[in-house]
C-alpha positions in Angstrom: -123.9 -17.4 12.5 -127.6 -18.1 13.2 -128.3 -14.3 13.0 -126.4 -14.0 9.8 -128.4 -17.0 8.2 -131.7 -15.4 9.3 -130.5 -12.0 7.8 -129.6 -13.8 4.6 -133.0 -15.5 4.4 -134.9 -12.3 5.0 -132.8 -10.4 2.5 -133.3 -13.0 -0.3 -137.1 -13.0 0.4 -137.1 -9.2 0.0 -135.2 -9.5 -3.3 -137.8 -11.8 -4.7 -140.5 -9.3 -3.9 -138.8 -6.4 -5.8 -140.0 -6.9 -9.4 -140.1 -4.6 -12.4 -141.7 -4.8 -15.9 -139.1 -2.6 -17.7 -137.9 -4.0 -21.0 -134.2 -5.0 -21.0 -132.3 -4.5 -24.2 -128.7 -5.7 -23.4 -127.8 -7.4 -20.2 -124.4 -8.2 -18.8 -123.5 -11.5 -17.2 -120.7 -11.3 -14.6 -119.0 -14.4 -13.2 -116.0 -14.8 -10.8 -114.3 -17.4 -8.7 -111.5 -16.7 -6.2 -109.4 -19.9 -6.6 -109.1 -22.1 -9.6 -106.3 -24.5 -8.6 -106.9 -26.9 -11.5 -107.0 -24.1 -14.0 -110.1 -25.5 -15.7 -112.4 -22.5 -15.2 -115.3 -24.9 -14.5 -116.6 -22.8 -11.6 -117.1 -19.7 -13.6 -118.5 -21.8 -16.5 -121.3 -23.1 -14.2 -122.1 -19.6 -13.1 -122.3 -18.3 -16.6 -124.6 -21.3 -17.6 -127.0 -20.5 -14.6 -127.0 -16.8 -15.4 -127.7 -17.5 -19.1 -130.6 -19.8 -18.1 -132.1 -17.1 -16.0 -131.7 -14.5 -18.8 -133.5 -16.9 -21.2 -136.4 -17.3 -18.7 -136.7 -13.5 -18.3 -136.4 -12.8 -22.0 -133.3 -10.7 -21.4 -130.9 -10.6 -24.4 -127.3 -11.0 -23.1 -125.0 -8.4 -24.7 -121.7 -9.8 -23.2 -120.2 -12.1 -20.6 -117.6 -10.8 -18.2 -115.4 -13.4 -16.4 -112.7 -13.0 -13.8 -111.3 -16.4 -13.1 -109.0 -17.2 -10.2 -109.3 -13.7 -8.8 -110.4 -12.7 -5.2 -112.9 -10.0 -4.7 -111.8 -9.5 -1.1 -108.1 -8.9 -1.7 -108.7 -5.7 -3.6 -106.7 -6.8 -6.6 -107.7 -5.5 -10.1 -110.3 -7.5 -11.9 -110.0 -6.7 -15.6 -113.4 -8.0 -16.8 -115.2 -6.4 -13.8 -113.7 -3.1 -14.8 -114.7 -3.6 -18.4 -118.3 -4.3 -17.3 -118.4 -1.1 -15.3 -117.1 0.8 -18.3 -119.7 -0.7 -20.6 -122.5 0.1 -18.0 -121.2 3.6 -17.8 -121.3 4.0 -21.6 -124.9 2.8 -21.8 -124.0 -0.5 -23.6 -125.7 -2.6 -20.9 -128.9 -1.9 -19.0 -129.0 -4.9 -16.6 -126.7 -7.2 -14.8 -127.0 -10.9 -14.1 -124.9 -12.5 -11.3 -125.0 -15.8 -9.6 -124.8 -14.4 -6.1 -123.9 -11.0 -4.5 -120.6 -12.4 -3.2 -119.5 -13.1 -6.8 -119.9 -9.4 -7.5 -117.7 -8.2 -4.6 -117.0 -8.8 -0.9 -115.9 -5.3 -0.1 -118.5 -2.6 0.9 -116.4 0.2 -0.6 -116.4 -1.6 -4.0 -120.2 -2.1 -3.8 -120.7 1.7 -3.3 -118.5 2.3 -6.4 -120.6 -0.2 -8.3 -123.8 1.5 -7.2 -122.4 4.9 -8.3 -121.8 3.6 -11.8 -125.3 2.1 -12.0 -126.9 5.3 -10.6 -125.2 7.5 -13.2 -126.1 5.1 -16.0 -129.7 4.8 -14.7 -129.4 1.0 -14.6 -132.0 -0.3 -12.2 -132.0 -4.1 -12.7 -129.5 -6.4 -11.0 -130.6 -10.0 -10.9 -129.1 -12.8 -8.9 -129.6 -16.5 -9.7 -129.6 -17.0 -5.9 -131.9 -14.1 -5.1 -134.3 -12.0 -7.1 -134.8 -8.8 -9.1 -133.2 -5.8 -7.3 -134.5 -2.3 -7.8 -131.5 -0.2 -6.8 -133.7 2.9 -7.0 -135.6 1.8 -3.8 -134.3 2.3 -0.3 -135.3 -1.2 0.6 -133.4 -2.7 -2.3 -130.2 -0.9 -1.4 -130.6 -1.9 2.2 -131.0 -5.6 1.3 -128.1 -5.5 -1.0 -125.8 -3.9 1.6 -127.0 -6.4 4.2 -126.1 -9.3 1.9 -122.7 -7.9 1.2 -122.0 -7.3 4.9 -122.7 -10.9 5.6 -120.4 -12.0 2.7 -117.6 -9.6 3.9 -117.8 -10.9 7.4 -117.5 -14.5 6.1 -114.4 -13.5 4.1 -112.8 -11.7 7.0 -113.4 -14.7 9.3 -112.1 -17.1 6.7 -109.0 -14.9 6.1 -108.2 -15.0 9.9 -108.6 -18.8 10.0 -106.4 -19.2 6.9 -103.7 -16.9 8.3 -103.7 -18.7 11.7 -103.5 -22.1 10.0 -100.6 -20.9 7.8 -98.7 -19.7 10.9 -99.4 -23.0 12.6 -98.1 -25.0 9.7 -95.1 -22.8 9.4 -94.3 -23.3 13.1 -94.6 -27.1 12.6 -92.3 -26.9 9.6 -94.9 -28.1 7.1 -94.9 -27.0 3.5 -97.2 -24.3 2.1 -98.8 -23.7 -1.2 -100.1 -25.9 -4.0 -97.3 -25.5 -6.6 -94.3 -27.8 -6.9 -91.1 -26.0 -5.7 -88.1 -26.4 -8.0 -85.9 -29.2 -6.7 -88.8 -31.1 -5.1 -91.6 -33.4 -6.2 -95.3 -32.5 -6.2 -95.6 -33.5 -2.6 -93.2 -30.6 -1.7 -91.2 -33.0 0.5 -89.4 -35.5 -1.7 -86.2 -34.2 -3.5 -86.0 -34.4 -7.2 -82.4 -35.5 -7.8 -81.7 -33.8 -11.1 -83.1 -30.4 -10.1 -81.5 -30.6 -6.7 -78.0 -31.2 -8.3 -78.7 -28.2 -10.6 -79.5 -26.0 -7.6 -76.2 -27.0 -5.9 -74.3 -26.3 -9.1 -76.0 -22.9 -9.5 -75.2 -22.0 -5.9 -71.5 -23.0 -6.4 -71.3 -21.0 -9.6 -72.9 -17.9 -8.0 -70.5 -18.1 -5.0 -67.7 -18.5 -7.5 -68.5 -15.1 -9.0 -70.9 -15.7 -11.8 -73.8 -13.2 -11.9 -77.4 -14.1 -11.7 -77.8 -12.6 -15.2 -75.2 -14.9 -16.6 -76.7 -18.0 -14.8 -80.1 -17.1 -16.0 -78.8 -16.8 -19.6 -77.2 -20.2 -19.2 -80.5 -21.8 -18.0 -82.2 -20.3 -21.0 -79.5 -21.6 -23.4 -79.8 -25.1 -21.9 -83.6 -24.9 -22.2 -84.1 -25.6 -18.5 -87.6 -24.5 -17.4 -88.8 -23.4 -14.0 -91.0 -25.7 -11.9 -94.1 -24.1 -13.6 -92.6 -24.6 -17.0 -91.7 -21.0 -17.6 -88.5 -19.2 -18.5 -86.0 -18.3 -15.7 -85.6 -14.6 -14.8 -82.9 -13.1 -12.6 -85.4 -12.2 -9.8 -86.8 -15.8 -9.9 -83.3 -17.3 -9.6 -82.4 -14.9 -6.8 -85.5 -15.8 -4.9 -84.8 -19.5 -5.1 -81.2 -19.2 -4.1 -81.9 -17.0 -1.1 -84.9 -19.1 0.1 -84.8 -21.0 3.3 -86.6 -23.9 1.6 -83.6 -25.3 -0.3 -81.7 -25.2 3.0 -84.4 -27.2 4.8 -85.7 -24.2 6.7 -89.4 -23.1 7.1 -90.0 -19.4 6.5 -93.1 -17.4 7.2 -93.6 -13.7 6.4 -89.9 -13.4 5.5 -88.7 -14.9 8.8 -87.1 -18.3 9.4 -89.1 -20.1 12.1 -87.1 -23.3 12.3 -86.3 -26.6 10.6 -88.7 -27.9 7.9 -90.1 -31.3 7.5 -88.4 -31.8 4.1 -84.8 -32.6 3.4 -82.4 -29.8 2.5 -80.7 -29.5 -0.8 -77.9 -27.2 0.4 -76.5 -26.6 3.8 -77.4 -23.6 6.0 -73.7 -22.6 5.7 -74.0 -22.4 1.9 -77.2 -20.4 2.2 -75.5 -18.0 4.5 -72.7 -17.5 1.9 -75.3 -16.9 -0.8 -77.0 -14.3 1.3 -73.7 -12.7 2.2 -72.7 -12.4 -1.4 -76.0 -10.9 -2.4 -75.7 -8.4 0.4 -72.2 -7.5 -0.6 -73.2 -7.1 -4.3 -76.0 -4.8 -3.3 -73.8 -2.7 -1.1 -70.9 -2.4 -3.5 -73.0 -2.2 -6.7 -70.2 -4.1 -8.5 -71.4 -5.8 -11.7 -69.9 -8.8 -13.3 -67.5 -8.0 -16.2 -68.8 -8.0 -19.7 -65.8 -7.5 -22.0 -62.9 -7.0 -19.5 -61.6 -10.1 -17.7 -59.6 -8.2 -15.0 -62.0 -5.4 -14.0 -61.2 -4.3 -10.5 -58.1 -6.5 -10.3 -55.3 -4.3 -11.6 -53.6 -1.5 -9.7 -51.2 1.3 -10.6 -47.6 1.0 -9.4 -47.4 4.8 -8.7 -50.6 5.6 -6.8 -52.0 2.1 -6.0 -55.3 3.2 -7.6 -57.5 0.7 -9.5 -57.1 0.7 -13.2 -60.4 1.2 -15.1 -61.5 -0.4 -18.3 -61.2 2.1 -21.2 -61.4 1.7 -24.9 -59.4 3.8 -27.5 -60.6 3.0 -31.0 -60.6 -0.7 -31.4 -58.2 -1.3 -28.5 -59.3 -2.4 -25.1 -57.2 -0.9 -22.3 -56.9 -0.7 -18.5 -56.1 2.9 -17.5 -55.2 4.7 -14.2 -57.6 7.5 -14.6 -57.2 10.9 -12.9 -59.9 13.3 -11.9 -62.3 13.6 -9.0 -64.3 10.5 -10.1 -61.4 8.1 -10.1 -58.6 9.7 -8.1 -55.7 8.1 -10.0 -52.5 9.7 -11.2 -53.3 9.2 -14.8 -49.7 7.9 -15.6 -50.3 4.1 -16.2 -52.1 2.1 -18.8 -51.8 -1.3 -20.3 -53.4 -3.0 -23.4 -56.0 -5.4 -22.2 -55.5 -8.5 -24.3 -51.8 -9.2 -23.6 -52.2 -8.7 -19.8 -55.4 -10.8 -19.7 -53.6 -13.6 -21.5 -50.6 -13.4 -19.2 -52.8 -13.4 -16.0 -54.9 -16.3 -17.4 -51.8 -18.4 -18.1 -50.5 -17.6 -14.6 -53.8 -18.7 -13.0 -53.9 -21.9 -15.0 -50.3 -22.7 -14.1 -51.0 -22.0 -10.4 -54.0 -24.4 -10.4 -51.5 -27.2 -10.9 -48.9 -25.9 -8.4 -48.0 -27.3 -5.1 -48.4 -24.0 -3.4 -52.1 -23.9 -4.3 -52.7 -27.4 -3.1 -51.0 -26.6 0.2 -53.1 -23.4 0.6 -56.3 -25.4 0.1 -55.3 -28.0 2.6 -56.5 -25.7 5.3 -60.1 -25.7 4.0 -61.4 -27.7 7.0 -60.4 -24.8 9.3 -62.1 -22.4 6.8 -65.3 -24.5 6.9 -65.3 -24.3 10.7 -64.9 -20.5 10.4 -67.9 -20.4 8.0 -70.0 -22.4 10.5 -69.0 -20.0 13.2 -69.9 -16.9 11.1 -73.2 -18.5 10.2 -74.1 -19.0 13.8 -73.1 -15.5 14.6 -75.3 -14.1 11.8 -78.3 -16.1 13.0 -77.9 -15.0 16.6 -77.4 -11.3 15.6 -80.5 -11.5 13.3 -82.6 -12.9 16.2 -81.3 -10.1 18.5 -82.3 -7.5 16.0 -85.8 -9.0 15.8 -86.1 -8.9 19.6 -84.9 -5.3 19.6 -87.5 -4.3 17.0 -90.2 -6.1 19.1 -89.2 -4.1 22.2 -89.3 -0.8 20.2 -92.7 -1.8 18.7 -94.0 -2.5 22.2 -92.7 1.0 23.4 -90.5 -0.7 26.0 -87.5 1.3 24.7 -87.1 4.7 23.0 -86.0 5.3 19.5 -82.6 6.5 20.7 -82.1 3.3 22.8 -83.1 1.3 19.7 -80.6 3.1 17.5 -77.8 2.8 20.1 -78.3 -0.9 20.5 -78.9 -1.6 16.8 -75.6 0.0 15.6 -73.1 -2.6 17.0 -75.4 -5.5 16.1 -75.7 -4.3 12.5 -71.9 -3.7 12.3 -71.3 -7.3 13.4 -73.7 -8.6 10.7 -72.0 -6.5 8.0 -68.5 -7.8 9.0 -69.8 -11.4 9.1 -71.4 -11.0 5.7 -68.2 -9.7 4.1 -66.2 -12.6 5.7 -68.7 -15.1 4.4 -68.5 -13.6 0.9 -64.7 -13.9 0.9 -64.9 -17.4 2.2 -67.2 -18.3 -0.7 -64.8 -17.2 -3.4 -62.6 -20.3 -3.2 -65.7 -22.4 -4.2 -64.9 -21.4 -7.8 -62.0 -23.9 -7.7 -64.1 -27.0 -7.0 -62.9 -29.7 -9.3 -60.3 -27.5 -10.9 -57.2 -27.8 -8.6 -54.7 -30.0 -10.3 -56.6 -29.8 -13.6 -55.1 -26.7 -15.1 -54.0 -28.5 -18.2 -57.5 -29.7 -19.0 -59.0 -26.4 -18.2 -56.6 -24.6 -20.5 -58.1 -26.5 -23.5 -61.6 -25.1 -22.8 -60.5 -21.7 -21.5 -61.4 -19.8 -24.8 -64.2 -22.1 -25.9 -67.9 -21.1 -26.1 -68.6 -23.2 -23.0 -66.3 -21.0 -20.8 -68.1 -17.7 -20.3 -66.3 -14.5 -19.4 -68.0 -14.5 -15.9 -66.8 -18.0 -15.3 -63.3 -17.1 -16.3 -63.4 -14.0 -14.0 -64.7 -16.1 -11.1 -61.8 -18.5 -11.4 -59.3 -15.7 -11.7 -60.7 -13.9 -8.7 -60.5 -17.1 -6.6 -56.8 -17.4 -7.2 -55.7 -13.7 -7.7 -56.2 -10.9 -5.2 -54.8 -8.3 -7.5 -51.9 -7.5 -9.9 -49.8 -4.3 -9.9 -49.0 -2.9 -13.3 -45.4 -1.5 -13.4 -44.0 1.3 -15.6 -43.9 0.7 -19.4 -40.7 0.5 -21.3 -39.6 3.2 -23.8 -39.7 2.3 -27.5 -42.3 0.0 -29.2 -45.3 -0.6 -26.9 -45.0 -4.3 -26.3 -46.1 -6.4 -23.3 -43.3 -6.9 -20.9 -44.1 -9.7 -18.4 -42.0 -7.9 -15.8 -44.6 -5.1 -15.7 -47.1 -7.5 -14.1 -46.7 -8.3 -10.4 -49.4 -10.6 -9.2 -50.5 -10.9 -5.6 -52.0 -14.3 -5.2 -55.0 -15.0 -3.0 -54.3 -18.7 -2.9 
């Protein structure tokens, strides 16, 4: 550090000695700050003021001010106003540059060379620093000093980055929170639970496990005018990231891996999070989307070939059809008009919610919960084993063939456990509904009951229904054609 300080002092002394009497017609002021946590832009404002004061003392007219606020010059991310300044320099609109310090310009040597290329082509020779002096980039000494200053700045950034990363890992291992923003569900201290948002997270998790799509839940949040923690509008990726995060389950994650228990209280249990992850994995694997205009999509089967009936519209009639051909593989001999069969199945589900059979089936939920906990533990252990296996392969302790042979059975167990957890989560759709079929019937076709919510309730109770042969004569709905197979 002593050597770096001496280099910096010598470099700045050299800069002061490099003077020029050329008349400047239109100078550019560039200001940048890496982190503006308060969002006030005071840091860049002070830089601009000092640069303007220097321009006035030199008699340089300022053509434009270029500001990149809250943007790092070490990360390599795009800086819009920096790029705009380069463009103006290249077009001859600016013939000098004023900057507070060289590390405000860039902290990457490769970017400095690009900057110098632009100035060389544009024949711009004057770069002035508030902390420094006039720089003649046409001289070898001037370029050497500039590169020396930047090398010191780049080394400082690299050292700081290593310290920050090590500190982040240490905080993660200790279960401490990370970041300056308030997470949804928690107060600004990132530790205390915010009760209203926490309850909303639990409700969203239950509804997602019950079968509602992220798109439908995002739409509901928008309709209810519920903002994110930053005050923005919910998007499906934002909601997905929150529901799958370890944070809401009281787990500390780092670089995508769960390191252990966090120092804050959980909003949902680890078992519920495991179900959420399992359903997301199953949805990604199956590609199945939530129904939009057909309540019983995927739930009806043909009595002749046992093939799934697909939604199909003929004119203004919605229908479910056993479709033939290579894409569907059905016999093509069965179809049913959608509305009557949807009404019949819905009525059967609502009736069953009040039945003794369903109450008895749900009495065994404790055993199911134990099974869920067992599956969760299995997933965690298999995930850790996969990570250990990857580490062995990375260290070249095992060959790629050994890695693949060992990975296969572990991944198969993970897939089976995810499917089992996804199935276990389907009965969550019935929370608060068992024994309340009559009350639910009153709101079934109201605006508050979305199609995805209806479908999730139906799927929780009904495994599938077989559609029998139609009767000759007028095409009317015969209840005997519908043979339900109840899940619960």
